[in-house]
C-alpha angles and dihedrals in degrees: 000000000000122000092244090060091045091054089054090056101042107051103176143329119258108237110191134132092261092048090051092051091049091051092054099041108026104024086236122142130194123215135175106233138187116282101242100046127113131215095263092053091047092051093050092048093051091047091049096047101042105024094235135128113251117214102179140003124200122181136207127195111206116200115219119254124238112250129189127216110178109307094340126093123205137173124230115234124280111247134194123212130193123207105205122194115199124213094191134022135006134258121227106211099172 
């Protein structure tokens, strides 16, 4: 897999307090990924981008919430997250 394809799959890392704790204690990293990707594509993209060995990939689809602005209703976008557990190596996200 080329890096340009990997950048289309892995959109951005999730940097929250919980994600930081998981990185330190569980060697688990969270990424926002493209909507139509599967676990195998995500694992290959992470291995290509960061030169690490991926052990497990879990995914979450988060449905957008309904928001109101005046009389109008809108839905926030649907997002897909990947929880990647590494067997070897670490990723420096900052």
